[in-house]
C-alpha positions in Angstrom: 49.4 230.4 215.0 51.0 232.3 212.1 52.8 229.8 209.9 54.6 229.3 206.6 55.7 226.1 205.0 57.7 225.9 201.8 56.9 222.8 199.9 58.8 220.6 197.5 58.3 223.0 194.6 59.6 225.8 196.8 56.2 227.5 196.7 55.1 229.2 199.9 51.8 228.3 201.5 51.1 231.4 203.5 48.4 231.5 206.2 49.2 234.8 207.7 50.6 238.3 206.8 54.3 238.4 206.1 56.3 239.5 209.2 58.3 242.6 208.5 61.5 241.8 210.5 63.7 239.0 209.1 66.2 237.5 211.5 68.1 235.1 209.2 69.1 234.4 205.7 70.6 231.1 204.9 71.7 230.0 201.4 69.4 232.5 199.8 66.5 231.2 201.8 64.8 233.5 204.4 63.4 232.4 207.7 61.7 234.5 210.3 61.8 234.2 214.0 58.6 235.0 215.9 55.8 234.2 215.2 56.5 232.1 212.1 59.1 229.8 210.7 59.7 229.3 207.0 60.9 225.8 206.2 62.2 224.2 203.0 62.3 220.7 201.7 65.4 218.6 202.7 66.1 217.5 199.2 68.4 220.4 198.4 71.7 220.5 196.5 73.5 221.3 199.7 72.3 218.0 201.2 73.0 216.0 198.0 76.5 215.4 199.2 75.3 214.3 202.6 72.3 212.0 202.0 69.8 211.9 204.9 71.2 215.0 206.5 68.9 217.9 207.6 69.2 221.3 206.2 70.1 223.6 209.2 68.2 226.8 209.2 69.4 228.2 212.5 72.2 227.7 215.0 69.9 228.6 217.9 66.5 227.4 219.2 63.5 229.0 217.6 60.6 229.7 220.0 57.8 228.7 217.5 57.2 225.5 215.8 59.2 224.8 212.6 56.7 223.2 210.3 57.9 220.8 207.5 56.0 219.2 204.7 57.9 215.9 204.4 57.7 212.7 206.4 60.0 211.9 209.2 63.7 211.7 208.2 64.4 208.4 209.9 62.5 206.4 207.3 64.7 207.8 204.5 67.9 207.5 206.5 67.1 203.9 207.4 66.9 203.0 203.7 70.1 204.9 202.9 71.9 203.3 205.8 71.0 199.7 205.0 71.8 200.2 201.3 75.2 201.7 202.1 76.0 199.4 204.9 74.0 196.1 204.5 75.9 194.6 207.5 74.0 196.9 209.8 71.1 194.5 209.6 73.1 192.0 211.5 72.8 194.2 214.6 69.0 193.6 214.7 68.0 191.2 217.4 67.7 190.8 221.2 70.0 191.1 224.2 69.0 188.6 226.9 71.2 190.4 229.4 68.4 193.0 229.7 66.5 190.5 231.8 69.4 190.0 234.2 69.9 193.7 234.5 66.2 194.1 235.3 66.4 191.6 238.1 69.6 193.2 239.5 68.1 196.7 239.5 65.0 195.4 241.2 67.1 193.7 243.9 69.1 196.9 244.3 66.1 199.2 244.6 64.1 197.0 247.0 67.3 196.4 249.1 67.8 200.2 249.4 64.2 200.6 250.4 64.6 198.0 253.1 67.9 199.6 254.4 66.3 203.1 254.5 62.9 202.1 255.9 63.7 203.5 259.4 65.8 206.5 258.3 64.8 210.1 258.4 63.5 211.8 255.3 66.7 213.9 255.0 68.8 210.8 255.0 66.5 208.9 252.6 65.9 211.7 250.1 69.6 212.0 248.9 69.8 208.3 248.4 66.5 208.3 246.4 67.6 211.3 244.3 71.2 210.3 243.6 71.0 206.5 243.4 67.3 205.5 243.3 66.4 207.8 240.4 69.3 206.7 238.3 68.5 203.1 238.8 64.8 203.7 238.2 65.6 205.5 235.0 67.8 202.6 233.9 64.7 200.4 234.4 62.7 202.7 232.1 65.4 202.2 229.4 65.1 198.5 229.7 61.3 198.8 229.6 61.8 200.7 226.4 63.8 197.8 224.9 61.3 195.2 226.1 58.6 197.3 224.4 60.5 196.9 221.1 60.7 193.1 221.7 64.5 193.4 222.0 65.0 191.6 225.3 63.8 188.1 224.3 62.7 186.3 221.2 59.1 186.0 222.2 56.6 188.9 222.8 55.3 186.9 225.8 58.6 186.9 227.6 59.2 190.6 226.8 55.8 191.4 228.3 56.7 189.4 231.4 59.8 191.5 231.9 57.9 194.7 231.1 55.9 193.9 234.3 58.9 192.9 236.3 60.8 196.0 235.4 57.9 198.1 236.6 57.6 196.5 240.0 59.7 199.1 242.0 58.3 202.1 240.0 55.1 202.5 242.0 53.0 203.6 239.0 51.8 200.7 236.8 52.7 202.2 233.5 55.2 200.0 231.6 52.6 198.3 229.3 50.8 201.5 228.4 54.1 203.3 227.9 54.8 200.8 225.1 51.5 201.6 223.4 52.2 205.4 223.4 55.9 204.9 222.5 55.0 203.0 219.4 52.7 205.9 218.4 55.7 208.2 218.9 57.7 206.2 216.4 54.9 206.0 213.9 53.8 209.6 214.2 57.1 211.3 215.1 56.7 215.0 215.7 53.2 215.1 214.2 50.9 217.6 215.9 49.3 216.1 217.9 49.4 212.4 217.1 52.9 212.1 218.7 52.5 211.7 222.5 55.9 213.2 222.9 54.7 216.6 221.5 53.4 218.8 224.3 49.8 220.0 224.0 49.2 223.7 223.3 47.8 224.2 226.8 51.2 223.1 228.2 53.0 225.7 226.3 50.5 228.4 227.4 50.7 227.3 231.0 54.5 227.2 231.4 55.5 229.8 228.8 59.2 230.6 228.1 60.3 231.8 231.6 63.0 229.9 233.5 60.6 229.4 236.4 57.9 228.1 234.1 60.2 225.6 232.3 61.6 224.4 235.6 58.1 223.8 236.7 57.3 222.0 233.5 60.1 219.5 234.0 59.3 219.2 237.7 55.7 218.1 236.9 56.6 216.2 233.7 55.5 212.8 235.0 52.1 214.2 235.8 51.9 216.2 232.5 52.9 213.2 230.4 50.0 211.2 232.0 47.5 214.0 231.4 48.7 214.3 227.8 47.6 210.8 227.0 44.0 211.9 227.5 44.0 213.6 224.1 44.0 210.1 222.5 40.6 208.5 222.1 42.1 205.0 221.6 43.7 203.2 224.5 45.6 200.0 225.0 43.1 197.5 226.5 45.5 194.5 226.3 45.3 191.9 229.1 48.9 192.7 229.9 47.7 196.1 231.2 45.7 194.2 233.8 48.7 192.1 234.7 50.8 195.2 235.0 48.4 196.9 237.3 47.8 193.9 239.5 51.5 193.0 240.0 52.7 196.6 240.6 49.9 197.4 243.0 50.5 194.2 244.9 54.1 195.1 245.3 53.1 198.6 246.5 50.8 197.2 249.1 53.4 194.6 250.2 56.1 197.3 250.6 53.7 199.5 252.7 52.7 196.5 254.8 56.0 194.8 255.4 58.5 197.7 255.1 56.5 200.8 256.0 55.7 204.1 254.5 59.3 205.4 254.4 60.4 202.5 252.2 57.5 203.2 249.9 58.3 206.9 249.8 61.9 206.0 248.8 60.6 204.1 245.8 58.1 206.8 244.9 60.8 209.6 245.0 63.2 207.4 243.0 60.5 206.8 240.4 59.3 210.4 240.2 62.7 212.1 239.8 63.8 209.5 237.2 61.3 211.3 234.9 61.5 214.8 236.4 63.9 217.5 237.6 67.1 215.5 237.5 70.1 215.2 235.1 68.6 211.9 233.7 65.3 213.8 233.2 67.1 216.0 230.7 66.7 213.4 228.0 63.0 214.3 227.7 64.3 217.7 226.4 67.4 216.5 224.6 65.9 213.9 222.3 63.5 215.9 220.1 63.6 219.6 221.0 65.2 221.4 218.0 68.2 223.3 219.3 69.4 223.4 215.8 66.5 223.2 213.4 65.6 221.5 211.1 67.3 218.6 212.8 64.5 217.0 214.8 66.2 214.2 216.7 69.4 214.5 218.7 71.8 212.0 220.2 73.7 212.3 223.4 77.1 210.7 223.7 78.0 211.7 227.3 78.9 209.6 230.4 75.3 209.1 231.5 75.0 206.5 228.7 77.1 204.2 231.0 74.3 204.1 233.6 71.4 204.4 231.1 71.9 201.6 228.7 73.0 203.8 225.8 69.6 205.7 225.7 71.5 208.7 224.4 72.0 207.1 221.0 68.6 208.4 219.9 69.1 209.1 216.2 70.6 205.6 215.9 67.6 204.1 217.7 65.0 205.9 215.5 67.0 205.0 212.4 67.2 201.3 213.3 64.7 200.6 216.0 65.3 196.8 216.0 68.9 197.2 217.3 69.1 196.5 221.1 70.7 199.0 223.5 74.0 197.1 223.7 74.7 197.5 220.0 73.6 201.0 219.4 77.1 202.5 219.5 78.1 200.1 216.7 75.7 201.9 214.3 77.6 205.1 214.6 80.9 203.3 214.4 79.9 201.4 211.2 78.3 204.4 209.5 80.0 207.6 210.9 79.2 209.6 207.7 75.6 209.5 208.7 76.0 210.7 212.3 79.1 212.9 212.6 77.5 215.7 210.6 74.5 215.7 212.9 74.3 218.1 215.9 74.7 216.1 219.2 74.6 216.7 222.9 77.6 216.1 225.1 76.1 217.2 228.4 72.6 216.8 229.9 73.4 219.6 232.4 74.1 221.9 229.4 70.8 220.8 227.9 68.9 221.8 231.1 70.7 225.1 231.4 69.9 226.1 227.8 66.3 224.9 228.2 65.7 226.8 231.4 67.5 230.1 230.7 67.2 230.7 226.9 63.9 232.5 226.4 63.8 231.3 222.7 63.8 227.7 223.9 60.2 226.8 224.5 57.9 223.8 224.5 57.3 224.6 220.8 61.0 224.6 219.9 60.4 221.6 217.7 60.3 220.6 214.1 56.8 219.3 213.5 54.5 218.1 210.7 50.8 217.8 210.4 49.2 214.6 211.7 48.7 211.7 209.3 46.9 209.6 211.9 43.4 210.4 210.6 44.1 211.0 206.9 
């Protein structure tokens, strides 16, 4: 791909001929649209008054990667945040209520599976899509917190609840999710050491058409699983075995005691929690650069009320040891670091823009070269 990156000395490293048509000029800096993006270091005079803030180079999504030559901004902002607001460190810790919510959601999903076991598909499906997917997604958020050891004080107990939270989700994936999620934090937006960054073949397959992007989100759970194959190292922890044994035992028990329709309810609930659904919009909302060079985006809409504040994504990456229940306090305590950032207010709007804006592609991201093997 044709690329340009402007380094700290403002010298251009050019790997392709200069594109003749310029589509933007910002603060005396020029960027091009397709097929290259010119990117500048964040340490500019404009940002000096707003430490830790990105330099916006476009008000619209850019169809190609925006390459940068500096490390992920959350490490810098974490340092600035804790220096300016030392009391933020008091938010680090655990929230034991996560375990109780996990049990309650398990009871709710298995109860619905029981009540719908003899219903027709057309009765069962709306319940799975409207209620089951939302509850299942909420369990994924709790899995995320247990994966950061923010449910309980011991890793052992967090791992136990990782497996419990995964029981109604059909696919035994919670423990391996934690492994890849930690890679995501360590190698944020690195091509292609970050498991959240789509592989080139995904972009080529689904393109920038509305139908292609709808298909991408529809098949996202499958694509995410295939994407992990690009990693040569895997998590062989004993908890992976525990996760597989317990989840598959529950699957077989549901099929034997409740029947196929109950199992199908759990499967549909699990699949659409990660797929073509308003809660599935978060896979697009969190790191697709609708306003580059900002590379992480928070969502402050009502779905946070049923998703354990997962929308507070900038806050989470800045301070990843703060449990879900205290994430809003980060923004309240340090508003000067978050109010200037672009944010999402509607997941439905995110989906609409993603599907129908041809410049919004699977490469609409701020990325950096991988440091994993350096």
